[in-house]
C-alpha positions as CSV (number, residue, x, y, z in Angstrom):
1,M,-2.1,8.0,23.3
2,V,1.0,10.1,22.4
3,A,3.2,7.9,24.5
4,L,1.8,4.8,22.7
5,V,2.4,6.3,19.3
6,C,5.9,7.5,20.1
7,S,6.9,4.0,21.1
8,A,6.2,2.6,17.6
9,R,9.8,1.8,16.6
10,K,10.1,-0.5,19.6
11,F,7.9,-3.0,17.9
12,T,9.7,-4.7,15.1
13,R,8.5,-8.3,15.4
14,M,5.7,-9.1,13.1
15,A,2.6,-11.0,14.2
16,S,2.1,-14.6,13.0
17,V,1.3,-14.8,9.3
18,E,-2.0,-16.5,8.3
19,Y,-3.0,-17.8,5.0
20,I,-6.2,-18.1,3.0
21,D,-7.0,-19.5,-0.4
22,V,-8.7,-17.1,-2.8
23,D,-9.4,-18.6,-6.3
24,D,-6.7,-21.1,-5.7
25,I,-4.2,-18.4,-4.9
26,R,-2.7,-18.5,-1.4
27,I,-2.8,-15.1,0.2
28,A,-0.6,-14.4,3.3
29,Y,-1.8,-11.8,5.7
30,T,-1.6,-10.6,9.3
31,S,-4.6,-9.7,11.4
32,N,-4.2,-7.7,14.7
33,G,-6.5,-6.1,17.1
34,E,-10.3,-5.9,17.3
35,G,-13.0,-3.6,16.2
36,K,-13.7,-2.1,12.7
37,P,-11.4,-3.6,10.1
38,L,-8.6,-1.4,8.7
39,V,-7.1,-3.0,5.6
40,F,-3.8,-1.6,4.6
41,L,-2.1,-2.4,1.2
42,H,1.7,-2.1,0.7
43,G,3.5,-0.8,-2.4
44,F,5.3,-2.4,-5.3
45,T,7.9,-5.0,-4.3
46,Y,7.0,-4.5,-0.6
47,S,4.9,-6.7,1.7
48,S,3.0,-6.5,5.0
49,Y,6.4,-6.2,6.6
50,S,6.3,-2.5,5.6
51,F,3.7,-1.9,8.4
52,R,5.8,-3.4,11.2
53,Y,6.0,0.1,13.0
54,N,2.3,0.8,12.4
55,I,0.5,-2.5,13.4
56,P,1.3,-2.4,17.1
57,I,-0.2,1.1,17.5
58,L,-3.0,1.1,14.9
59,S,-4.3,-2.3,16.0
60,Q,-5.2,-0.7,19.4
61,F,-7.8,1.3,17.6
62,S,-8.9,-1.0,14.7
63,R,-8.6,-4.6,13.6
64,M,-5.6,-4.0,11.3
65,I,-5.4,-6.5,8.4
66,C,-2.3,-6.4,6.1
67,P,-2.3,-8.8,3.2
68,D,0.7,-9.6,1.0
69,L,-0.7,-8.7,-2.3
70,V,-0.6,-11.3,-5.0
71,G,2.9,-11.6,-6.4
72,H,4.4,-10.1,-3.2
73,G,5.8,-11.3,0.1
74,K,4.7,-14.7,1.2
75,S,1.6,-14.8,-1.1
76,D,1.5,-16.9,-4.3
77,K,3.1,-15.5,-7.4
78,P,1.1,-17.2,-10.2
79,R,2.5,-17.0,-13.7
80,R,-0.8,-16.9,-15.5
81,F,-2.6,-14.4,-13.2
82,N,-3.5,-11.1,-14.9
83,Y,-1.9,-8.5,-12.5
84,S,-4.0,-5.6,-13.7
85,L,-5.4,-3.4,-10.9
86,K,-8.9,-4.4,-11.9
87,N,-8.1,-8.1,-11.3
88,Q,-6.2,-7.4,-8.1
89,A,-9.2,-5.4,-6.8
90,L,-11.5,-8.4,-7.6
91,L,-9.1,-10.7,-5.8
92,L,-9.0,-8.3,-2.8
93,R,-12.8,-8.2,-2.8
94,K,-13.0,-12.0,-2.6
95,F,-10.3,-11.9,0.1
96,C,-12.5,-9.6,2.2
97,G,-15.5,-11.8,1.6
98,K,-13.6,-14.9,2.8
99,L,-12.7,-13.0,6.0
100,G,-16.3,-11.8,6.4
101,L,-15.4,-8.1,6.0
102,D,-18.5,-6.3,5.0
103,K,-17.4,-2.7,5.8
104,I,-13.8,-1.6,6.0
105,D,-11.5,1.4,6.3
106,L,-9.0,1.0,3.5
107,G,-5.5,2.3,3.2
108,G,-2.8,2.0,0.6
109,C,0.9,3.1,0.1
110,S,2.3,3.9,-3.4
111,M,1.0,1.1,-5.7
112,G,-1.2,0.0,-2.9
113,G,-2.8,3.4,-2.9
114,A,-3.7,3.0,-6.6
115,L,-5.2,-0.4,-5.8
116,A,-7.1,1.1,-2.9
117,M,-8.7,3.7,-5.2
118,K,-9.5,1.1,-7.8
119,F,-11.1,-1.1,-5.2
120,T,-13.1,1.8,-3.7
121,L,-14.5,2.8,-7.2
122,A,-15.4,-0.8,-8.0
123,Y,-16.9,-1.7,-4.6
124,P,-17.9,1.6,-3.0
125,D,-20.4,0.1,-0.5
126,I,-17.6,-1.8,1.3
127,V,-15.3,1.1,1.9
128,D,-16.1,3.6,4.6
129,R,-12.9,5.8,4.8
130,L,-9.9,5.8,2.5
131,I,-6.2,6.6,3.3
132,L,-3.8,7.2,0.5
133,V,-0.1,7.3,1.4
134,D,2.3,8.7,-1.3
135,S,0.0,7.1,-3.7
136,A,0.3,6.1,-7.3
137,G,-2.8,6.5,-9.5
138,I,-2.0,9.7,-11.3
139,D,0.6,8.9,-13.9
140,D,2.3,12.3,-14.3
141,D,5.5,11.2,-12.5
142,V,6.0,7.9,-14.3
143,K,4.4,8.5,-17.7
144,A,7.7,8.9,-19.6
145,S,9.4,5.8,-18.3
146,S,6.2,3.7,-18.6
147,T,6.1,4.2,-22.4
148,Y,9.0,1.8,-22.7
149,L,6.8,-1.0,-21.4
150,D,4.8,-0.9,-24.6
151,I,7.8,-1.7,-26.9
152,P,7.7,-5.4,-27.9
153,V,10.5,-7.5,-26.3
154,L,12.2,-4.4,-25.0
155,G,9.2,-3.8,-22.7
156,Y,10.0,-7.1,-20.9
157,I,13.6,-6.1,-20.5
158,F,12.7,-2.7,-19.2
159,A,10.2,-4.1,-16.8
160,L,12.7,-6.6,-15.5
161,I,15.4,-3.9,-15.0
162,A,12.9,-1.6,-13.3
163,T,11.8,-4.4,-10.9
164,I,15.4,-5.1,-10.0
165,R,16.0,-1.4,-9.3
166,F,12.9,-1.2,-7.2
167,R,14.0,-4.2,-5.2
168,K,17.4,-2.7,-4.5
169,S,15.9,0.6,-3.4
170,T,13.4,-1.3,-1.2
171,R,16.2,-3.1,0.6
172,H,18.2,0.1,1.1
173,R,15.2,2.1,2.4
174,M,14.1,-0.6,4.8
175,M,17.4,-1.7,6.2
176,S,18.3,-0.4,9.7
177,D,19.8,-1.7,12.9
178,E,16.3,-2.3,14.1
179,D,15.5,-4.5,11.1
180,K,18.3,-7.0,11.7
181,S,16.0,-9.8,12.8
182,G,14.6,-13.1,11.5
183,D,11.6,-11.2,10.2
184,F,13.8,-9.0,7.9
185,D,15.8,-12.1,6.7
186,D,12.5,-13.8,5.7
187,Y,11.4,-10.6,3.9
188,L,14.7,-10.4,2.0
189,D,14.4,-14.1,1.0
190,E,11.0,-13.4,-0.5
191,L,12.1,-10.1,-2.1
192,N,15.2,-11.7,-3.8
193,S,13.5,-14.8,-5.1
194,L,13.2,-15.3,-8.8
195,S,9.4,-15.7,-8.5
196,S,9.1,-12.3,-6.9
197,L,11.2,-10.7,-9.7
198,L,9.1,-12.2,-12.4
199,A,5.8,-11.3,-10.6
200,G,7.0,-7.7,-10.4
201,M,7.8,-7.7,-14.1
202,R,4.3,-9.0,-14.9
203,N,2.8,-6.4,-12.6
204,L,4.6,-3.5,-14.3
205,L,3.7,-4.8,-17.8
206,A,0.0,-5.2,-16.8
207,N,-0.3,-1.7,-15.2
208,K,2.3,0.5,-16.8
209,A,1.9,3.7,-14.7
210,F,-0.7,2.3,-12.3
211,R,-3.1,4.9,-13.5
212,V,-6.6,5.0,-12.0
213,D,-9.4,6.8,-13.9
214,D,-12.5,8.5,-12.5
215,I,-11.1,9.2,-9.1
216,E,-13.4,12.2,-9.0
217,K,-16.2,9.7,-8.3
218,I,-14.7,8.7,-5.0
219,T,-17.1,10.0,-2.4
220,Q,-15.6,8.5,0.8
221,K,-13.8,10.7,3.3
222,T,-10.2,10.4,2.2
223,L,-7.0,11.2,4.0
224,I,-4.0,11.9,1.7
225,V,-0.7,11.5,3.6
226,W,2.5,12.6,1.8
227,G,6.2,12.6,2.7
228,E,7.3,16.2,2.0
229,N,10.6,14.9,0.5
230,D,9.2,12.1,-1.7
231,S,11.5,11.8,-4.7
232,L,9.3,9.3,-6.5
233,F,5.9,11.0,-6.5
234,S,6.0,14.8,-6.4
235,L,4.0,17.1,-4.2
236,D,2.1,18.2,-7.4
237,T,0.8,14.6,-7.6
238,A,-0.4,14.9,-4.0
239,R,-2.1,18.2,-4.7
240,K,-3.8,16.8,-7.8
241,L,-5.2,13.9,-5.9
242,A,-6.5,16.3,-3.2
243,E,-8.1,18.5,-5.9
244,R,-9.7,15.6,-7.8
245,I,-11.1,13.6,-4.8
246,P,-14.0,15.7,-3.5
247,N,-14.1,14.7,0.1
248,S,-10.4,14.6,0.8
249,R,-7.8,16.2,3.1
250,M,-4.1,16.3,2.5
251,I,-1.4,16.3,5.2
252,L,2.3,16.6,4.5
253,L,4.8,15.0,6.9
254,P,8.1,16.9,7.1
255,D,11.4,15.1,6.9
256,A,9.8,12.1,5.3
257,G,10.2,10.6,1.8
258,H,8.2,8.0,-0.1
259,L,7.7,5.8,3.0
260,P,6.4,8.0,5.8
261,N,4.8,5.1,7.6
262,E,8.3,3.7,8.0
263,E,10.4,6.8,8.1
264,K,8.2,8.8,10.5
265,P,6.0,6.1,12.1
266,A,5.0,8.1,15.2
267,D,3.7,11.1,13.2
268,F,2.1,8.8,10.6
269,N,0.3,6.7,13.3
270,Q,-1.0,9.8,15.0
271,V,-2.4,11.2,11.8
272,V,-4.1,8.0,10.9
273,I,-5.6,7.6,14.4
274,D,-6.9,11.2,14.3
275,F,-8.5,10.5,10.9
276,L,-10.1,7.3,12.1
277,R,-11.4,9.0,15.2
278,E,-12.7,11.8,13.0
279,R,-10.4,14.4,14.5
280,I,-9.3,15.6,11.0
281,P,-12.1,17.3,9.2
282,S,-12.6,16.7,5.5
283,A,-12.5,19.4,2.8
284,D,-16.1,20.4,3.5
285,G,-15.5,20.8,7.2
286,T,-17.3,17.7,8.3
């Protein structure tokens, strides 16, 4: 298994993208492997391309399903959609229903982690285990900047600028010699489109700090994976998540920042596999 995990970066080509209509919104996704479904949600301005180093390995242990969230990647970016986490969770629930997914393991990175928690709280019977990767949800790190989003007119300008900055940092973080392929070109085309920019702006305006309330009510076994050098969400945020989610276990990945699944894919894949195979005990020792 170690040999398989260590070879993760050799797999940079994405699987064929599939599409499904949910409430007249076309959702793009990839589905790889067999067995129990593992649905993984990307972060703000990202897409399923973010999991290119994880899919080939994790799909050997689960059926790994990676949607492009509404407003992202190759999925539709509707103007009149309410991008609140509540509505996104409902859309994700219908997406799972369309694919016949009655019980899933659920993971999310950054904004996707906040959505994963919101989904788990709204539909607890569907989620078996939860994986949070450098997750939003506790607004301590972004509270100050998010207050500008409430200012009339200026809030739109701030959201637009913030989305542009996020897109630029996304491109910088993800660009490497290994990414110079048709897949990456397609990803950049989607990232740089006007529809993506406007969808990102609407997402920020709808969610402000991507805060999730009542996370103490999450009862699922939860793995919290954090890049030790994350400059976006602090280690204090990770510790607060671990303290507030009763049945959780936190693991720090050294020499990794906000995207440990991309920066340290071998270590990340191994940790997730161990968790799914119940080799990592939860806080209560089970």
